[in-house]
C-alpha positions, 0 to 999 in steps of 0.5 A: 500500500504505497499510498498509506493505509492500515494493516491488521493481522490476526490468527484464530483457530490456526487461520491467519488473516491479513487485512489491508485498507487504503484509499488507493492501491496500485493497479497490480491485479495480475500480481495478486492473481499469482498468489491464488493461481500460482502462475509466476512470470519468470521475469518477475522483478526482485522487488515483487518476489513476495507475490511468488513466495507466499503461495509456496510458503502456504503450500508447504504448510498444507494450507489453502490461500484466499485473496479477496480484493475490493477498491479499498480493501484486501484480505488474504487468508490461509 
């Protein structure tokens, strides 16, 4: 959230939830789809490696990941 915002992280019954709220997000919908689809572009910039690493880390823990995004909110659950 390069324009500022609020992030909340919680864990309940071993279910992690990361929720971000901001007035504006970067237009990077294709990067968020990497998290759920796991299709990583081999030319992904090193500054964006977290988008490729999160699905691998979640899979290693035998968990599923879900991303819910609106214009002002994003929630990642695993």
